[in-house]
N, C-alpha and C positions, 0 to 999 in steps of 0.2 A: 789854822783856818782850812777847812776842808770844803771842797766843792761837791754838792749833792746833785741829784737829778734835776731839780727845779732850776738851779743856777746854770747848769750846763745847757738846759733847754733855752733859757733866756739868752745865753751867749750865742747859741746856734741861730736863734731867730734874728739877733742883731747882725750876725755875719751874713746871713741870707739876705737881709734887707740891704746891707751895704754893697755886697757883690752881685746879687741877683742869683736866682736858682740855677741858671745855665752855667755861669762862670764858676759857681760854687761846686757844681758837679764835676766840671772839668778839673778844678784844683784838686778835688778828692781823688779823681782818677789818676792824675799825675803823681800824687802822693803815694797812692797804692802801688803804682808801677815802680816808683823809686824804691819803696820799701821791699818789694818783691825782688828787684834787681840786687839790692844790698844783701838780702838774705841768700840769694843764689851765689853771690860772690864770696860770702863768708865760708861756705863749705869748700874744703880743699880737695874733695874728691872730684875727679873728672868723670864725666859720663862716658862710658865706653861706646865706641861707634859700632853700629850694626855691621857685622862682617858679611851679611848677606844682602846688603844694600846694593841695588842695581846701579850701574854707572849713569850719571846724569847727562853726559855728553858723548855722542857717537862720532867717531873720527871718520 
C-alpha cells in the first residue's frame, strides 16, 4: 500500500482540523529545528573559530 498525493493531502487536512493552523505551524517549526540540530550533531567536524574575532569583554 503506497500513499499518493491525494491521500497525503487528506491526512494533512485532517491534522490541520484537529490541531489548528497555528499549532500545526509551531509543530512543524519545532520538527525542523530538531532535524537541523540532529544533522549538525552528526558531523564530526568542528567549526574552526575565527582567529581575528575581537574580544567580547573589556577588562
